[in-house]
Jmol script that loads the backbone (N, CA, C; Angstrom):
load data "model"
ATOM      1  N   UNK A   1    -109.455-156.408 159.681  1.00  0.00           N
ATOM      2  CA  UNK A   1    -109.430-155.326 160.827  1.00  0.00           C
ATOM      3  C   UNK A   1    -110.899-155.219 160.993  1.00  0.00           C
ATOM      4  N   UNK A   2    -111.524-154.825 161.766  1.00  0.00           N
ATOM      5  CA  UNK A   2    -113.047-154.288 161.686  1.00  0.00           C
ATOM      6  C   UNK A   2    -113.537-153.326 161.062  1.00  0.00           C
ATOM      7  N   UNK A   3    -114.585-152.848 160.661  1.00  0.00           N
ATOM      8  CA  UNK A   3    -114.993-151.911 160.085  1.00  0.00           C
ATOM      9  C   UNK A   3    -114.761-150.296 160.683  1.00  0.00           C
ATOM     10  N   UNK A   4    -115.153-150.590 162.095  1.00  0.00           N
ATOM     11  CA  UNK A   4    -115.225-149.359 162.631  1.00  0.00           C
ATOM     12  C   UNK A   4    -113.316-149.075 162.447  1.00  0.00           C
ATOM     13  N   UNK A   5    -112.653-149.499 162.903  1.00  0.00           N
ATOM     14  CA  UNK A   5    -111.147-149.401 163.279  1.00  0.00           C
ATOM     15  C   UNK A   5    -110.751-148.932 162.048  1.00  0.00           C
ATOM     16  N   UNK A   6    -111.500-149.694 160.589  1.00  0.00           N
ATOM     17  CA  UNK A   6    -110.664-148.926 159.522  1.00  0.00           C
ATOM     18  C   UNK A   6    -111.339-147.525 159.124  1.00  0.00           C
ATOM     19  N   UNK A   7    -112.637-147.225 159.265  1.00  0.00           N
ATOM     20  CA  UNK A   7    -113.192-145.949 159.415  1.00  0.00           C
ATOM     21  C   UNK A   7    -112.363-145.083 160.370  1.00  0.00           C
ATOM     22  N   UNK A   8    -111.897-145.437 161.387  1.00  0.00           N
ATOM     23  CA  UNK A   8    -111.129-144.604 162.141  1.00  0.00           C
ATOM     24  C   UNK A   8    -109.963-144.101 161.560  1.00  0.00           C
ATOM     25  N   UNK A   9    -108.907-145.188 161.172  1.00  0.00           N
ATOM     26  CA  UNK A   9    -108.227-144.659 160.354  1.00  0.00           C
ATOM     27  C   UNK A   9    -107.968-144.148 159.098  1.00  0.00           C
ATOM     28  N   UNK A  10    -109.483-143.994 158.330  1.00  0.00           N
ATOM     29  CA  UNK A  10    -109.696-143.301 157.432  1.00  0.00           C
ATOM     30  C   UNK A  10    -109.773-141.982 157.444  1.00  0.00           C
ATOM     31  N   UNK A  11    -110.622-141.608 158.811  1.00  0.00           N
ATOM     32  CA  UNK A  11    -110.707-140.467 159.000  1.00  0.00           C
ATOM     33  C   UNK A  11    -109.545-139.806 159.881  1.00  0.00           C
ATOM     34  N   UNK A  12    -108.555-140.580 160.539  1.00  0.00           N
ATOM     35  CA  UNK A  12    -107.920-140.118 160.890  1.00  0.00           C
ATOM     36  C   UNK A  12    -106.625-139.565 159.892  1.00  0.00           C
ATOM     37  N   UNK A  13    -106.608-140.704 159.020  1.00  0.00           N
ATOM     38  CA  UNK A  13    -105.419-139.878 157.846  1.00  0.00           C
ATOM     39  C   UNK A  13    -106.013-138.948 157.132  1.00  0.00           C
ATOM     40  N   UNK A  14    -107.349-139.026 156.708  1.00  0.00           N
ATOM     41  CA  UNK A  14    -107.770-137.982 156.167  1.00  0.00           C
ATOM     42  C   UNK A  14    -107.720-136.225 156.951  1.00  0.00           C
ATOM     43  N   UNK A  15    -108.187-136.884 157.876  1.00  0.00           N
ATOM     44  CA  UNK A  15    -107.889-135.021 159.057  1.00  0.00           C
ATOM     45  C   UNK A  15    -106.282-134.636 158.957  1.00  0.00           C
ATOM     46  N   UNK A  16    -105.356-135.652 159.441  1.00  0.00           N
ATOM     47  CA  UNK A  16    -104.046-135.149 158.994  1.00  0.00           C
ATOM     48  C   UNK A  16    -103.631-135.006 157.659  1.00  0.00           C
ATOM     49  N   UNK A  17    -104.182-135.175 156.831  1.00  0.00           N
ATOM     50  CA  UNK A  17    -103.732-134.806 155.370  1.00  0.00           C
ATOM     51  C   UNK A  17    -104.526-133.231 155.379  1.00  0.00           C
ATOM     52  N   UNK A  18    -105.644-133.127 155.992  1.00  0.00           N
ATOM     53  CA  UNK A  18    -106.131-131.725 155.824  1.00  0.00           C
ATOM     54  C   UNK A  18    -105.723-130.818 156.661  1.00  0.00           C
ATOM     55  N   UNK A  19    -105.152-130.880 157.775  1.00  0.00           N
ATOM     56  CA  UNK A  19    -104.504-130.126 158.582  1.00  0.00           C
ATOM     57  C   UNK A  19    -103.045-129.772 157.711  1.00  0.00           C
ATOM     58  N   UNK A  20    -102.293-130.739 157.188  1.00  0.00           N
ATOM     59  CA  UNK A  20    -101.309-130.682 156.562  1.00  0.00           C
ATOM     60  C   UNK A  20    -101.334-129.997 155.444  1.00  0.00           C
ATOM     61  N   UNK A  21    -102.431-129.975 154.452  1.00  0.00           N
ATOM     62  CA  UNK A  21    -103.030-128.671 153.252  1.00  0.00           C
ATOM     63  C   UNK A  21    -103.188-127.789 153.983  1.00  0.00           C
ATOM     64  N   UNK A  22    -103.967-127.356 154.814  1.00  0.00           N
ATOM     65  CA  UNK A  22    -103.968-126.269 155.984  1.00  0.00           C
ATOM     66  C   UNK A  22    -102.725-125.251 156.139  1.00  0.00           C
ATOM     67  N   UNK A  23    -101.896-126.413 157.011  1.00  0.00           N
ATOM     68  CA  UNK A  23    -100.635-125.872 157.055  1.00  0.00           C
ATOM     69  C   UNK A  23     -99.557-125.027 155.748  1.00  0.00           C
ATOM     70  N   UNK A  24     -99.868-125.991 154.852  1.00  0.00           N
ATOM     71  CA  UNK A  24     -98.953-125.362 153.810  1.00  0.00           C
ATOM     72  C   UNK A  24    -100.067-124.011 153.017  1.00  0.00           C
ATOM     73  N   UNK A  25    -101.193-124.419 153.284  1.00  0.00           N
ATOM     74  CA  UNK A  25    -101.905-123.137 152.668  1.00  0.00           C
ATOM     75  C   UNK A  25    -101.418-121.842 153.779  1.00  0.00           C
ATOM     76  N   UNK A  26    -101.318-121.914 154.714  1.00  0.00           N
ATOM     77  CA  UNK A  26    -100.910-120.733 155.773  1.00  0.00           C
ATOM     78  C   UNK A  26     -99.622-120.728 155.508  1.00  0.00           C
ATOM     79  N   UNK A  27     -98.822-121.412 154.621  1.00  0.00           N
ATOM     80  CA  UNK A  27     -97.294-120.719 154.854  1.00  0.00           C
ATOM     81  C   UNK A  27     -97.527-120.187 153.701  1.00  0.00           C
ATOM     82  N   UNK A  28     -98.205-121.045 152.775  1.00  0.00           N
ATOM     83  CA  UNK A  28     -97.609-120.068 150.968  1.00  0.00           C
ATOM     84  C   UNK A  28     -98.396-118.563 151.289  1.00  0.00           C
ATOM     85  N   UNK A  29     -99.396-118.584 152.036  1.00  0.00           N
ATOM     86  CA  UNK A  29    -100.074-117.375 152.449  1.00  0.00           C
ATOM     87  C   UNK A  29     -99.179-116.268 152.969  1.00  0.00           C
ATOM     88  N   UNK A  30     -98.119-116.661 153.686  1.00  0.00           N
ATOM     89  CA  UNK A  30     -97.738-116.024 154.493  1.00  0.00           C
ATOM     90  C   UNK A  30     -96.426-116.161 154.331  1.00  0.00           C
ATOM     91  N   UNK A  31     -95.767-116.625 153.087  1.00  0.00           N
ATOM     92  CA  UNK A  31     -94.150-117.032 152.984  1.00  0.00           C
ATOM     93  C   UNK A  31     -93.500-115.541 152.432  1.00  0.00           C
ATOM     94  N   UNK A  32     -94.261-114.135 152.093  1.00  0.00           N
ATOM     95  CA  UNK A  32     -93.877-112.915 151.698  1.00  0.00           C
ATOM     96  C   UNK A  32     -93.293-112.378 153.274  1.00  0.00           C
ATOM     97  N   UNK A  33     -94.364-112.436 154.062  1.00  0.00           N
ATOM     98  CA  UNK A  33     -94.107-111.770 155.194  1.00  0.00           C
ATOM     99  C   UNK A  33     -92.763-112.752 155.959  1.00  0.00           C
ATOM    100  N   UNK A  34     -93.022-114.046 156.214  1.00  0.00           N
ATOM    101  CA  UNK A  34     -91.706-114.528 156.259  1.00  0.00           C
ATOM    102  C   UNK A  34     -90.860-114.446 156.054  1.00  0.00           C
ATOM    103  N   UNK A  35     -90.076-114.570 154.530  1.00  0.00           N
ATOM    104  CA  UNK A  35     -88.821-114.280 154.029  1.00  0.00           C
ATOM    105  C   UNK A  35     -88.852-113.266 153.373  1.00  0.00           C
ATOM    106  N   UNK A  36     -89.656-111.932 153.236  1.00  0.00           N
ATOM    107  CA  UNK A  36     -89.487-110.958 152.747  1.00  0.00           C
ATOM    108  C   UNK A  36     -89.747-111.032 151.032  1.00  0.00           C
ATOM    109  N   UNK A  37     -89.687-109.471 150.984  1.00  0.00           N
ATOM    110  CA  UNK A  37     -89.981-109.901 149.210  1.00  0.00           C
ATOM    111  C   UNK A  37     -89.394-109.711 148.450  1.00  0.00           C
ATOM    112  N   UNK A  38     -87.838-109.605 148.668  1.00  0.00           N
ATOM    113  CA  UNK A  38     -86.815-109.490 147.700  1.00  0.00           C
ATOM    114  C   UNK A  38     -86.270-111.184 147.692  1.00  0.00           C
ATOM    115  N   UNK A  39     -86.812-112.037 147.853  1.00  0.00           N
ATOM    116  CA  UNK A  39     -86.412-113.328 147.629  1.00  0.00           C
ATOM    117  C   UNK A  39     -86.529-113.403 145.682  1.00  0.00           C
ATOM    118  N   UNK A  40     -84.909-114.101 145.768  1.00  0.00           N
ATOM    119  CA  UNK A  40     -84.825-113.984 144.092  1.00  0.00           C
ATOM    120  C   UNK A  40     -85.797-114.980 143.633  1.00  0.00           C
ATOM    121  N   UNK A  41     -86.147-115.057 142.287  1.00  0.00           N
ATOM    122  CA  UNK A  41     -86.935-115.658 141.379  1.00  0.00           C
ATOM    123  C   UNK A  41     -86.493-117.415 141.703  1.00  0.00           C
ATOM    124  N   UNK A  42     -84.934-117.746 141.309  1.00  0.00           N
ATOM    125  CA  UNK A  42     -84.565-118.809 141.286  1.00  0.00           C
ATOM    126  C   UNK A  42     -85.082-119.778 143.155  1.00  0.00           C
ATOM    127  N   UNK A  43     -84.626-118.932 143.653  1.00  0.00           N
ATOM    128  CA  UNK A  43     -84.701-119.296 145.145  1.00  0.00           C
ATOM    129  C   UNK A  43     -86.205-119.782 145.201  1.00  0.00           C
ATOM    130  N   UNK A  44     -87.366-118.571 144.825  1.00  0.00           N
ATOM    131  CA  UNK A  44     -88.346-118.969 145.355  1.00  0.00           C
ATOM    132  C   UNK A  44     -89.080-120.283 144.457  1.00  0.00           C
ATOM    133  N   UNK A  45     -88.458-120.451 143.165  1.00  0.00           N
ATOM    134  CA  UNK A  45     -88.513-121.321 142.277  1.00  0.00           C
ATOM    135  C   UNK A  45     -88.730-122.695 143.052  1.00  0.00           C
ATOM    136  N   UNK A  46     -87.016-122.686 143.589  1.00  0.00           N
ATOM    137  CA  UNK A  46     -86.876-123.974 144.162  1.00  0.00           C
ATOM    138  C   UNK A  46     -87.416-124.302 145.289  1.00  0.00           C
ATOM    139  N   UNK A  47     -87.908-123.276 146.442  1.00  0.00           N
ATOM    140  CA  UNK A  47     -88.720-123.872 147.457  1.00  0.00           C
ATOM    141  C   UNK A  47     -89.854-124.097 146.768  1.00  0.00           C
ATOM    142  N   UNK A  48     -90.284-123.679 146.107  1.00  0.00           N
ATOM    143  CA  UNK A  48     -91.958-124.114 145.664  1.00  0.00           C
ATOM    144  C   UNK A  48     -91.488-125.657 145.243  1.00  0.00           C
ATOM    145  N   UNK A  49     -90.954-125.886 144.439  1.00  0.00           N
ATOM    146  CA  UNK A  49     -90.345-127.290 144.105  1.00  0.00           C
ATOM    147  C   UNK A  49     -90.479-128.171 145.186  1.00  0.00           C
ATOM    148  N   UNK A  50     -89.717-127.818 146.048  1.00  0.00           N
ATOM    149  CA  UNK A  50     -89.299-128.592 147.326  1.00  0.00           C
ATOM    150  C   UNK A  50     -90.226-128.639 148.176  1.00  0.00           C
ATOM    151  N   UNK A  51     -91.054-127.613 148.637  1.00  0.00           N
ATOM    152  CA  UNK A  51     -92.371-127.954 149.216  1.00  0.00           C
ATOM    153  C   UNK A  51     -93.121-128.650 148.292  1.00  0.00           C
ATOM    154  N   UNK A  52     -93.334-128.773 146.944  1.00  0.00           N
ATOM    155  CA  UNK A  52     -94.034-129.743 146.461  1.00  0.00           C
ATOM    156  C   UNK A  52     -93.528-131.153 146.978  1.00  0.00           C
ATOM    157  N   UNK A  53     -92.405-131.195 146.218  1.00  0.00           N
ATOM    158  CA  UNK A  53     -91.842-132.471 146.844  1.00  0.00           C
ATOM    159  C   UNK A  53     -92.369-133.286 148.314  1.00  0.00           C
ATOM    160  N   UNK A  54     -92.100-132.377 148.946  1.00  0.00           N
ATOM    161  CA  UNK A  54     -92.139-132.716 150.326  1.00  0.00           C
ATOM    162  C   UNK A  54     -93.796-132.782 150.992  1.00  0.00           C
ATOM    163  N   UNK A  55     -94.780-132.044 150.065  1.00  0.00           N
ATOM    164  CA  UNK A  55     -96.016-132.438 150.173  1.00  0.00           C
ATOM    165  C   UNK A  55     -96.633-133.786 149.476  1.00  0.00           C
ATOM    166  N   UNK A  56     -96.176-133.959 148.361  1.00  0.00           N
ATOM    167  CA  UNK A  56     -96.381-135.014 147.900  1.00  0.00           C
ATOM    168  C   UNK A  56     -95.780-136.210 149.063  1.00  0.00           C
ATOM    169  N   UNK A  57     -94.564-136.214 149.378  1.00  0.00           N
ATOM    170  CA  UNK A  57     -94.330-137.159 150.220  1.00  0.00           C
ATOM    171  C   UNK A  57     -95.449-137.548 151.505  1.00  0.00           C
ATOM    172  N   UNK A  58     -95.499-136.313 152.165  1.00  0.00           N
ATOM    173  CA  UNK A  58     -96.520-136.410 153.558  1.00  0.00           C
ATOM    174  C   UNK A  58     -97.565-136.999 153.174  1.00  0.00           C
ATOM    175  N   UNK A  59     -98.215-136.373 151.987  1.00  0.00           N
ATOM    176  CA  UNK A  59     -99.632-136.630 152.215  1.00  0.00           C
ATOM    177  C   UNK A  59     -99.956-138.145 151.077  1.00  0.00           C
ATOM    178  N   UNK A  60     -98.677-138.203 150.417  1.00  0.00           N
ATOM    179  CA  UNK A  60     -98.792-139.838 150.101  1.00  0.00           C
ATOM    180  C   UNK A  60     -98.574-140.959 151.418  1.00  0.00           C
ATOM    181  N   UNK A  61     -97.538-140.445 152.239  1.00  0.00           N
ATOM    182  CA  UNK A  61     -97.653-141.593 153.451  1.00  0.00           C
ATOM    183  C   UNK A  61     -98.815-141.424 154.294  1.00  0.00           C
ATOM    184  N   UNK A  62     -99.657-140.188 154.269  1.00  0.00           N
ATOM    185  CA  UNK A  62    -101.025-140.760 155.251  1.00  0.00           C
ATOM    186  C   UNK A  62    -102.098-140.615 154.576  1.00  0.00           C
ATOM    187  N   UNK A  63    -102.241-140.966 153.035  1.00  0.00           N
ATOM    188  CA  UNK A  63    -103.095-141.563 152.579  1.00  0.00           C
ATOM    189  C   UNK A  63    -102.441-142.879 152.026  1.00  0.00           C
ATOM    190  N   UNK A  64    -101.659-143.142 151.827  1.00  0.00           N
ATOM    191  CA  UNK A  64    -101.116-144.660 150.686  1.00  0.00           C
ATOM    192  C   UNK A  64    -100.465-145.502 151.889  1.00  0.00           C
ATOM    193  N   UNK A  65     -99.621-144.980 153.140  1.00  0.00           N
ATOM    194  CA  UNK A  65     -98.802-145.828 153.792  1.00  0.00           C
ATOM    195  C   UNK A  65     -99.429-146.879 154.334  1.00  0.00           C
ATOM    196  N   UNK A  66    -100.538-146.890 155.257  1.00  0.00           N
ATOM    197  CA  UNK A  66    -101.074-148.067 155.952  1.00  0.00           C
ATOM    198  C   UNK A  66    -101.522-149.260 155.093  1.00  0.00           C
ATOM    199  N   UNK A  67    -102.104-148.566 153.481  1.00  0.00           N
ATOM    200  CA  UNK A  67    -103.147-149.528 152.816  1.00  0.00           C
ATOM    201  C   UNK A  67    -101.847-150.396 152.128  1.00  0.00           C
ATOM    202  N   UNK A  68    -100.853-149.901 151.698  1.00  0.00           N
ATOM    203  CA  UNK A  68     -99.536-150.247 151.144  1.00  0.00           C
ATOM    204  C   UNK A  68     -98.949-151.527 151.955  1.00  0.00           C
ATOM    205  N   UNK A  69     -98.611-151.040 152.922  1.00  0.00           N
ATOM    206  CA  UNK A  69     -98.034-152.149 153.876  1.00  0.00           C
ATOM    207  C   UNK A  69     -99.272-153.477 154.371  1.00  0.00           C
ATOM    208  N   UNK A  70    -100.560-152.973 154.390  1.00  0.00           N
ATOM    209  CA  UNK A  70    -101.246-154.125 154.291  1.00  0.00           C
ATOM    210  C   UNK A  70    -101.290-155.065 152.871  1.00  0.00           C
ATOM    211  N   UNK A  71    -101.430-154.023 152.066  1.00  0.00           N
ATOM    212  CA  UNK A  71    -101.325-154.877 150.875  1.00  0.00           C
ATOM    213  C   UNK A  71    -100.108-156.131 150.943  1.00  0.00           C
ATOM    214  N   UNK A  72     -98.579-155.292 151.163  1.00  0.00           N
ATOM    215  CA  UNK A  72     -97.600-156.175 151.337  1.00  0.00           C
ATOM    216  C   UNK A  72     -97.909-157.277 151.929  1.00  0.00           C
ATOM    217  N   UNK A  73     -98.523-157.107 153.345  1.00  0.00           N
ATOM    218  CA  UNK A  73     -98.730-158.055 154.226  1.00  0.00           C
ATOM    219  C   UNK A  73     -99.773-159.392 153.806  1.00  0.00           C
ATOM    220  N   UNK A  74    -100.327-159.278 152.657  1.00  0.00           N
ATOM    221  CA  UNK A  74    -101.550-160.364 152.010  1.00  0.00           C
ATOM    222  C   UNK A  74    -102.794-159.618 152.213  1.00  0.00           C
ATOM    223  N   UNK A  75    -102.934-158.619 152.790  1.00  0.00           N
ATOM    224  CA  UNK A  75    -104.467-158.111 153.171  1.00  0.00           C
ATOM    225  C   UNK A  75    -104.764-157.229 152.052  1.00  0.00           C
ATOM    226  N   UNK A  76    -104.939-157.833 151.118  1.00  0.00           N
ATOM    227  CA  UNK A  76    -105.473-157.095 149.944  1.00  0.00           C
ATOM    228  C   UNK A  76    -106.726-156.337 150.003  1.00  0.00           C
ATOM    229  N   UNK A  77    -107.652-157.120 150.521  1.00  0.00           N
ATOM    230  CA  UNK A  77    -109.028-156.662 150.175  1.00  0.00           C
ATOM    231  C   UNK A  77    -109.491-155.270 151.533  1.00  0.00           C
ATOM    232  N   UNK A  78    -108.707-155.875 152.278  1.00  0.00           N
ATOM    233  CA  UNK A  78    -108.736-154.792 153.692  1.00  0.00           C
ATOM    234  C   UNK A  78    -107.658-153.319 153.017  1.00  0.00           C
ATOM    235  N   UNK A  79    -106.703-153.685 152.597  1.00  0.00           N
ATOM    236  CA  UNK A  79    -105.979-152.268 151.970  1.00  0.00           C
ATOM    237  C   UNK A  79    -106.742-151.673 150.701  1.00  0.00           C
ATOM    238  N   UNK A  80    -107.342-151.930 149.718  1.00  0.00           N
ATOM    239  CA  UNK A  80    -108.236-151.389 148.725  1.00  0.00           C
ATOM    240  C   UNK A  80    -109.334-150.769 149.757  1.00  0.00           C
ATOM    241  N   UNK A  81    -109.919-151.456 150.789  1.00  0.00           N
ATOM    242  CA  UNK A  81    -111.155-150.858 151.423  1.00  0.00           C
ATOM    243  C   UNK A  81    -110.554-149.723 152.570  1.00  0.00           C
ATOM    244  N   UNK A  82    -109.427-149.633 152.824  1.00  0.00           N
ATOM    245  CA  UNK A  82    -109.045-148.240 153.529  1.00  0.00           C
ATOM    246  C   UNK A  82    -108.914-147.433 152.702  1.00  0.00           C
ATOM    247  N   UNK A  83    -108.352-147.558 151.775  1.00  0.00           N
ATOM    248  CA  UNK A  83    -107.461-146.429 151.019  1.00  0.00           C
ATOM    249  C   UNK A  83    -108.936-145.784 149.965  1.00  0.00           C
ATOM    250  N   UNK A  84    -110.082-146.981 149.763  1.00  0.00           N
ATOM    251  CA  UNK A  84    -111.478-146.067 149.186  1.00  0.00           C
ATOM    252  C   UNK A  84    -112.084-145.581 150.457  1.00  0.00           C
ATOM    253  N   UNK A  85    -111.835-145.987 151.766  1.00  0.00           N
ATOM    254  CA  UNK A  85    -112.549-144.947 153.010  1.00  0.00           C
ATOM    255  C   UNK A  85    -111.941-143.900 153.326  1.00  0.00           C
ATOM    256  N   UNK A  86    -110.599-143.805 152.940  1.00  0.00           N
ATOM    257  CA  UNK A  86    -109.732-142.459 153.080  1.00  0.00           C
ATOM    258  C   UNK A  86    -110.324-141.585 151.873  1.00  0.00           C
ATOM    259  N   UNK A  87    -110.453-142.105 150.744  1.00  0.00           N
ATOM    260  CA  UNK A  87    -110.805-141.319 149.682  1.00  0.00           C
ATOM    261  C   UNK A  87    -112.194-140.613 150.034  1.00  0.00           C
ATOM    262  N   UNK A  88    -113.194-141.568 150.451  1.00  0.00           N
ATOM    263  CA  UNK A  88    -114.387-141.265 151.149  1.00  0.00           C
ATOM    264  C   UNK A  88    -114.375-139.905 152.353  1.00  0.00           C
ATOM    265  N   UNK A  89    -113.950-139.953 152.920  1.00  0.00           N
ATOM    266  CA  UNK A  89    -113.125-138.956 154.117  1.00  0.00           C
ATOM    267  C   UNK A  89    -112.891-137.992 153.629  1.00  0.00           C
ATOM    268  N   UNK A  90    -111.970-137.973 152.627  1.00  0.00           N
ATOM    269  CA  UNK A  90    -111.513-136.667 152.154  1.00  0.00           C
ATOM    270  C   UNK A  90    -112.199-135.941 151.318  1.00  0.00           C
ATOM    271  N   UNK A  91    -112.903-137.087 150.782  1.00  0.00           N
ATOM    272  CA  UNK A  91    -114.381-135.902 149.386  1.00  0.00           C
ATOM    273  C   UNK A  91    -115.428-135.164 150.772  1.00  0.00           C
ATOM    274  N   UNK A  92    -115.445-135.837 151.753  1.00  0.00           N
ATOM    275  CA  UNK A  92    -116.713-135.413 152.658  1.00  0.00           C
ATOM    276  C   UNK A  92    -115.597-134.134 153.154  1.00  0.00           C
ATOM    277  N   UNK A  93    -114.545-134.545 153.785  1.00  0.00           N
ATOM    278  CA  UNK A  93    -114.135-133.136 154.178  1.00  0.00           C
ATOM    279  C   UNK A  93    -113.629-131.766 153.238  1.00  0.00           C
ATOM    280  N   UNK A  94    -113.679-132.213 152.169  1.00  0.00           N
ATOM    281  CA  UNK A  94    -113.862-131.247 150.956  1.00  0.00           C
ATOM    282  C   UNK A  94    -115.089-130.776 150.932  1.00  0.00           C
ATOM    283  N   UNK A  95    -116.223-131.520 150.671  1.00  0.00           N
ATOM    284  CA  UNK A  95    -117.300-131.235 150.391  1.00  0.00           C
ATOM    285  C   UNK A  95    -117.621-130.262 151.712  1.00  0.00           C
ATOM    286  N   UNK A  96    -117.645-130.235 153.309  1.00  0.00           N
ATOM    287  CA  UNK A  96    -117.806-129.638 154.072  1.00  0.00           C
ATOM    288  C   UNK A  96    -116.764-128.351 153.875  1.00  0.00           C
ATOM    289  N   UNK A  97    -115.325-128.188 153.592  1.00  0.00           N
ATOM    290  CA  UNK A  97    -114.859-126.861 153.483  1.00  0.00           C
ATOM    291  C   UNK A  97    -115.337-125.909 152.440  1.00  0.00           C
ATOM    292  N   UNK A  98    -115.722-126.380 151.588  1.00  0.00           N
ATOM    293  CA  UNK A  98    -116.577-125.997 150.254  1.00  0.00           C
ATOM    294  C   UNK A  98    -118.022-125.228 150.996  1.00  0.00           C
ATOM    295  N   UNK A  99    -118.790-126.046 151.690  1.00  0.00           N
ATOM    296  CA  UNK A  99    -119.871-125.617 152.097  1.00  0.00           C
ATOM    297  C   UNK A  99    -119.471-124.325 153.279  1.00  0.00           C
ATOM    298  N   UNK A 100    -118.366-124.571 154.040  1.00  0.00           N
ATOM    299  CA  UNK A 100    -118.026-123.452 155.274  1.00  0.00           C
ATOM    300  C   UNK A 100    -117.230-122.092 154.559  1.00  0.00           C
ATOM    301  N   UNK A 101    -116.868-122.656 153.524  1.00  0.00           N
ATOM    302  CA  UNK A 101    -115.862-121.359 153.132  1.00  0.00           C
ATOM    303  C   UNK A 101    -116.877-120.830 152.290  1.00  0.00           C
ATOM    304  N   UNK A 102    -117.694-121.278 151.609  1.00  0.00           N
ATOM    305  CA  UNK A 102    -119.049-120.661 150.713  1.00  0.00           C
ATOM    306  C   UNK A 102    -119.762-119.755 151.697  1.00  0.00           C
ATOM    307  N   UNK A 103    -120.058-120.439 152.973  1.00  0.00           N
ATOM    308  CA  UNK A 103    -121.150-119.834 153.928  1.00  0.00           C
ATOM    309  C   UNK A 103    -120.176-118.369 154.288  1.00  0.00           C
ATOM    310  N   UNK A 104    -118.960-118.673 154.781  1.00  0.00           N
ATOM    311  CA  UNK A 104    -117.943-117.633 155.174  1.00  0.00           C
ATOM    312  C   UNK A 104    -117.972-116.406 154.263  1.00  0.00           C
ATOM    313  N   UNK A 105    -117.569-117.042 152.849  1.00  0.00           N
ATOM    314  CA  UNK A 105    -117.812-115.678 151.945  1.00  0.00           C
ATOM    315  C   UNK A 105    -118.809-114.964 151.912  1.00  0.00           C
ATOM    316  N   UNK A 106    -120.408-115.345 152.006  1.00  0.00           N
ATOM    317  CA  UNK A 106    -121.683-115.200 151.802  1.00  0.00           C
ATOM    318  C   UNK A 106    -121.970-114.250 152.781  1.00  0.00           C
ATOM    319  N   UNK A 107    -121.217-114.376 154.211  1.00  0.00           N
ATOM    320  CA  UNK A 107    -121.822-113.424 155.086  1.00  0.00           C
ATOM    321  C   UNK A 107    -120.830-112.343 155.502  1.00  0.00           C
TER     322      UNK A 107
END
end "model"
wireframe off; spacefill off
backbone 0.3
color backbone group
């Protein structure tokens, strides 16, 4: 696979992961408005644990899905390259998020 295509996949995987993280953060911020204040502790704990499991599955598939398939199909170097490129893209998104939120908080 060409380098440009690898970086495209890495960027799309990273943006998908970032979008999912934003969606979960929005949900957690608004959970009290959605479900009301009187959700029992057991139910809220169970919902948080289920959300954690779903989040691990979704982000794991977004970050590791294609590299694992490539690795199984014998394209080991490409799979490691794609995983590394995805991590670089995620780190860049992380840094940009810190800069943007830091700028917003200062103003």
